[in-house]
C-alpha beads as a LAMMPS data file, in Angstrom:
LAMMPS data file: protein, C-alpha beads

212 atoms
211 bonds

1 atom types
1 bond types

-500.0 500.0 xlo xhi
-500.0 500.0 ylo yhi
-500.0 500.0 zlo zhi

Masses

1 110.0

Atoms # bond

1 1 1 -41.459 100.421 -285.146
2 1 1 -39.787 101.360 -288.382
3 1 1 -39.284 97.659 -289.616
4 1 1 -43.036 97.037 -288.833
5 1 1 -44.142 100.064 -290.526
6 1 1 -42.326 99.087 -293.698
7 1 1 -43.505 95.548 -293.690
8 1 1 -47.091 96.830 -293.422
9 1 1 -46.590 98.981 -296.436
10 1 1 -45.122 96.118 -298.401
11 1 1 -47.885 93.694 -297.763
12 1 1 -50.598 96.336 -298.976
13 1 1 -48.431 96.746 -302.061
14 1 1 -48.612 93.161 -302.687
15 1 1 -52.365 92.761 -301.644
16 1 1 -53.866 95.829 -303.879
17 1 1 -52.322 94.507 -307.299
18 1 1 -53.841 91.030 -306.238
19 1 1 -57.344 92.317 -305.747
20 1 1 -57.104 94.217 -308.871
21 1 1 -56.274 91.142 -310.946
22 1 1 -59.126 89.186 -309.177
23 1 1 -61.511 92.007 -310.561
24 1 1 -60.154 91.869 -314.057
25 1 1 -60.086 88.037 -314.454
26 1 1 -63.883 87.880 -314.143
27 1 1 -64.639 85.285 -317.033
28 1 1 -66.197 86.641 -320.067
29 1 1 -67.417 84.405 -323.241
30 1 1 -66.137 85.227 -326.780
31 1 1 -68.068 85.241 -329.698
32 1 1 -67.499 81.960 -331.724
33 1 1 -65.549 81.940 -334.960
34 1 1 -66.800 80.623 -337.858
35 1 1 -66.617 76.887 -338.334
36 1 1 -66.889 76.453 -334.313
37 1 1 -70.489 75.569 -334.355
38 1 1 -70.441 72.379 -336.607
39 1 1 -71.676 69.798 -334.071
40 1 1 -75.210 67.959 -334.056
41 1 1 -77.168 69.933 -331.530
42 1 1 -79.007 67.939 -328.584
43 1 1 -82.725 68.132 -328.449
44 1 1 -84.016 71.122 -326.125
45 1 1 -85.143 68.498 -323.539
46 1 1 -81.659 67.157 -323.505
47 1 1 -80.365 70.881 -323.040
48 1 1 -82.941 71.559 -320.201
49 1 1 -81.636 68.214 -318.354
50 1 1 -77.985 69.420 -318.378
51 1 1 -78.768 73.037 -317.457
52 1 1 -78.034 73.779 -314.062
53 1 1 -79.048 77.223 -313.690
54 1 1 -82.327 79.128 -314.409
55 1 1 -82.275 80.902 -317.788
56 1 1 -83.298 84.817 -317.071
57 1 1 -86.469 86.555 -318.003
58 1 1 -85.812 89.759 -319.407
59 1 1 -88.295 92.451 -318.309
60 1 1 -88.924 95.834 -320.286
61 1 1 -91.418 98.912 -319.101
62 1 1 -94.965 99.101 -320.702
63 1 1 -94.648 100.556 -324.274
64 1 1 -91.390 99.401 -324.986
65 1 1 -90.916 98.988 -329.060
66 1 1 -88.116 96.616 -330.418
67 1 1 -87.070 98.901 -333.439
68 1 1 -86.256 95.781 -335.270
69 1 1 -89.237 93.921 -334.342
70 1 1 -87.675 90.823 -332.558
71 1 1 -88.485 89.598 -329.079
72 1 1 -86.441 86.878 -327.512
73 1 1 -82.725 86.589 -327.400
74 1 1 -81.809 83.445 -329.153
75 1 1 -78.460 82.121 -328.590
76 1 1 -76.068 79.266 -329.973
77 1 1 -73.481 77.981 -327.401
78 1 1 -70.614 76.231 -327.620
79 1 1 -70.328 74.098 -324.477
80 1 1 -66.947 72.545 -323.499
81 1 1 -66.236 69.041 -322.014
82 1 1 -66.362 70.706 -318.472
83 1 1 -69.686 72.049 -318.976
84 1 1 -68.920 75.884 -319.290
85 1 1 -69.573 78.195 -322.065
86 1 1 -66.726 78.492 -324.539
87 1 1 -68.168 80.890 -327.095
88 1 1 -71.467 82.008 -328.310
89 1 1 -73.240 83.716 -331.214
90 1 1 -76.567 85.512 -331.399
91 1 1 -79.345 84.467 -333.709
92 1 1 -78.826 86.444 -336.626
93 1 1 -82.560 86.355 -338.150
94 1 1 -83.452 85.332 -341.600
95 1 1 -81.246 88.002 -343.348
96 1 1 -77.982 86.475 -341.608
97 1 1 -76.767 89.443 -339.864
98 1 1 -76.682 89.744 -336.129
99 1 1 -77.543 93.409 -335.978
100 1 1 -81.123 92.193 -336.926
101 1 1 -81.455 92.285 -333.314
102 1 1 -81.775 95.361 -331.082
103 1 1 -79.004 95.794 -328.736
104 1 1 -80.484 96.502 -324.973
105 1 1 -78.978 97.021 -321.753
106 1 1 -80.950 93.898 -320.630
107 1 1 -79.408 92.100 -323.334
108 1 1 -75.913 93.139 -322.978
109 1 1 -76.198 92.068 -319.263
110 1 1 -76.875 88.523 -320.364
111 1 1 -74.093 88.242 -322.943
112 1 1 -71.841 89.446 -320.064
113 1 1 -72.964 86.815 -317.829
114 1 1 -72.891 83.771 -320.140
115 1 1 -69.424 82.561 -319.036
116 1 1 -70.954 82.060 -315.724
117 1 1 -73.455 79.367 -317.199
118 1 1 -72.785 75.773 -316.340
119 1 1 -74.193 72.819 -317.680
120 1 1 -73.735 68.940 -316.750
121 1 1 -71.178 67.812 -319.256
122 1 1 -72.522 66.338 -322.191
123 1 1 -71.413 62.860 -322.763
124 1 1 -70.431 60.567 -325.555
125 1 1 -69.986 56.923 -324.775
126 1 1 -69.399 57.938 -321.437
127 1 1 -66.850 60.498 -321.986
128 1 1 -67.560 64.435 -321.544
129 1 1 -67.498 66.090 -325.181
130 1 1 -67.873 69.707 -326.369
131 1 1 -71.598 70.223 -327.429
132 1 1 -73.304 73.136 -329.632
133 1 1 -76.698 73.840 -328.143
134 1 1 -79.497 76.651 -328.656
135 1 1 -80.988 78.592 -325.580
136 1 1 -83.639 81.347 -326.082
137 1 1 -83.747 84.001 -323.037
138 1 1 -87.399 84.950 -322.651
139 1 1 -88.480 88.638 -322.762
140 1 1 -91.843 90.359 -321.644
141 1 1 -93.177 93.711 -321.768
142 1 1 -94.487 94.891 -318.220
143 1 1 -98.204 95.954 -318.165
144 1 1 -99.277 99.437 -317.211
145 1 1 -101.511 99.529 -313.872
146 1 1 -104.788 97.772 -315.332
147 1 1 -108.467 99.564 -315.125
148 1 1 -110.779 99.026 -312.437
149 1 1 -112.811 96.077 -312.891
150 1 1 -115.033 96.555 -310.122
151 1 1 -118.752 95.446 -311.105
152 1 1 -117.827 93.704 -314.111
153 1 1 -119.420 90.159 -313.945
154 1 1 -116.943 87.743 -313.612
155 1 1 -118.415 85.731 -316.891
156 1 1 -117.728 88.588 -318.988
157 1 1 -113.905 88.090 -318.669
158 1 1 -111.738 86.236 -320.983
159 1 1 -107.874 85.611 -321.449
160 1 1 -105.608 84.414 -324.150
161 1 1 -102.188 83.159 -324.332
162 1 1 -100.491 82.506 -327.279
163 1 1 -96.943 80.898 -327.704
164 1 1 -95.366 80.820 -331.274
165 1 1 -92.296 78.785 -332.089
166 1 1 -89.809 79.143 -334.854
167 1 1 -90.207 75.514 -336.177
168 1 1 -88.590 73.511 -333.265
169 1 1 -90.064 75.379 -330.238
170 1 1 -93.736 74.891 -329.090
171 1 1 -96.811 76.469 -330.651
172 1 1 -99.681 76.726 -328.678
173 1 1 -102.749 78.877 -327.384
174 1 1 -104.915 78.719 -324.093
175 1 1 -108.228 80.560 -324.110
176 1 1 -109.657 80.815 -320.381
177 1 1 -113.397 82.290 -320.244
178 1 1 -114.953 83.807 -317.034
179 1 1 -117.289 80.800 -316.581
180 1 1 -114.019 78.737 -316.028
181 1 1 -114.084 76.888 -319.117
182 1 1 -110.551 76.461 -320.611
183 1 1 -109.554 75.436 -324.168
184 1 1 -105.747 74.394 -325.112
185 1 1 -104.820 74.099 -328.462
186 1 1 -101.436 72.170 -329.146
187 1 1 -100.294 73.177 -332.618
188 1 1 -96.495 72.059 -332.857
189 1 1 -93.745 70.477 -330.771
190 1 1 -96.070 69.991 -327.460
191 1 1 -96.597 66.935 -325.376
192 1 1 -100.148 67.172 -325.802
193 1 1 -101.272 67.879 -329.602
194 1 1 -104.895 69.078 -330.585
195 1 1 -107.634 70.794 -328.845
196 1 1 -108.292 69.848 -324.824
197 1 1 -111.020 71.378 -322.883
198 1 1 -110.753 71.894 -319.123
199 1 1 -112.439 73.602 -316.201
200 1 1 -110.756 75.923 -313.670
201 1 1 -112.737 77.098 -310.511
202 1 1 -114.361 80.773 -310.334
203 1 1 -111.807 81.249 -307.636
204 1 1 -108.669 80.612 -309.893
205 1 1 -110.563 83.046 -312.539
206 1 1 -110.938 85.551 -310.078
207 1 1 -107.279 85.420 -309.207
208 1 1 -106.163 85.819 -312.855
209 1 1 -108.990 88.992 -313.090
210 1 1 -106.962 90.340 -309.996
211 1 1 -103.594 90.239 -311.966
212 1 1 -104.952 91.903 -314.959

Bonds

1 1 1 2
2 1 2 3
3 1 3 4
4 1 4 5
5 1 5 6
6 1 6 7
7 1 7 8
8 1 8 9
9 1 9 10
10 1 10 11
11 1 11 12
12 1 12 13
13 1 13 14
14 1 14 15
15 1 15 16
16 1 16 17
17 1 17 18
18 1 18 19
19 1 19 20
20 1 20 21
21 1 21 22
22 1 22 23
23 1 23 24
24 1 24 25
25 1 25 26
26 1 26 27
27 1 27 28
28 1 28 29
29 1 29 30
30 1 30 31
31 1 31 32
32 1 32 33
33 1 33 34
34 1 34 35
35 1 35 36
36 1 36 37
37 1 37 38
38 1 38 39
39 1 39 40
40 1 40 41
41 1 41 42
42 1 42 43
43 1 43 44
44 1 44 45
45 1 45 46
46 1 46 47
47 1 47 48
48 1 48 49
49 1 49 50
50 1 50 51
51 1 51 52
52 1 52 53
53 1 53 54
54 1 54 55
55 1 55 56
56 1 56 57
57 1 57 58
58 1 58 59
59 1 59 60
60 1 60 61
61 1 61 62
62 1 62 63
63 1 63 64
64 1 64 65
65 1 65 66
66 1 66 67
67 1 67 68
68 1 68 69
69 1 69 70
70 1 70 71
71 1 71 72
72 1 72 73
73 1 73 74
74 1 74 75
75 1 75 76
76 1 76 77
77 1 77 78
78 1 78 79
79 1 79 80
80 1 80 81
81 1 81 82
82 1 82 83
83 1 83 84
84 1 84 85
85 1 85 86
86 1 86 87
87 1 87 88
88 1 88 89
89 1 89 90
90 1 90 91
91 1 91 92
92 1 92 93
93 1 93 94
94 1 94 95
95 1 95 96
96 1 96 97
97 1 97 98
98 1 98 99
99 1 99 100
100 1 100 101
101 1 101 102
102 1 102 103
103 1 103 104
104 1 104 105
105 1 105 106
106 1 106 107
107 1 107 108
108 1 108 109
109 1 109 110
110 1 110 111
111 1 111 112
112 1 112 113
113 1 113 114
114 1 114 115
115 1 115 116
116 1 116 117
117 1 117 118
118 1 118 119
119 1 119 120
120 1 120 121
121 1 121 122
122 1 122 123
123 1 123 124
124 1 124 125
125 1 125 126
126 1 126 127
127 1 127 128
128 1 128 129
129 1 129 130
130 1 130 131
131 1 131 132
132 1 132 133
133 1 133 134
134 1 134 135
135 1 135 136
136 1 136 137
137 1 137 138
138 1 138 139
139 1 139 140
140 1 140 141
141 1 141 142
142 1 142 143
143 1 143 144
144 1 144 145
145 1 145 146
146 1 146 147
147 1 147 148
148 1 148 149
149 1 149 150
150 1 150 151
151 1 151 152
152 1 152 153
153 1 153 154
154 1 154 155
155 1 155 156
156 1 156 157
157 1 157 158
158 1 158 159
159 1 159 160
160 1 160 161
161 1 161 162
162 1 162 163
163 1 163 164
164 1 164 165
165 1 165 166
166 1 166 167
167 1 167 168
168 1 168 169
169 1 169 170
170 1 170 171
171 1 171 172
172 1 172 173
173 1 173 174
174 1 174 175
175 1 175 176
176 1 176 177
177 1 177 178
178 1 178 179
179 1 179 180
180 1 180 181
181 1 181 182
182 1 182 183
183 1 183 184
184 1 184 185
185 1 185 186
186 1 186 187
187 1 187 188
188 1 188 189
189 1 189 190
190 1 190 191
191 1 191 192
192 1 192 193
193 1 193 194
194 1 194 195
195 1 195 196
196 1 196 197
197 1 197 198
198 1 198 199
199 1 199 200
200 1 200 201
201 1 201 202
202 1 202 203
203 1 203 204
204 1 204 205
205 1 205 206
206 1 206 207
207 1 207 208
208 1 208 209
209 1 209 210
210 1 210 211
211 1 211 212
């Protein structure tokens, strides 16, 4: 019995440090050093084709104000030949200072998870190579409980969606009216440029009103 008891104690003493090492070894991507991000960047469509995960959407309570005025977490990543992120930098804004972006718990959680992001290896002449890419994690401010629209004619409603890029990202607007008419205006970096008009059913308009 004494020998069996000592054996059990020794086994536990070996397992506990082993489990602790497993927790401590969670991958964490480092911040890139100067000069590491000198490679040519693939087009956004190529990055999307190589991405093997879904980018998160960060949500904030209604009324959230970014003190420094910028929404959307823009990242430059160095992806190794194995498709994993080796290091990253946060877009620094026009003044070149990373502190131009607000620090939020949501953004911190994303930065802590970057090392788990996986891409299909980028190839050059059929050989996996390192690649510098850009990703933008989108953010949204949640709406407060909407007003009671009971009794308001459907034709009186209207919705507008706008997306503005920074020169390489899509810029467009969509206007939806209560009568079902839809106008799309693709201004930059979109598959369909210019103004296009469509129609949706009144039932689809009603669903949008119910979500408002």
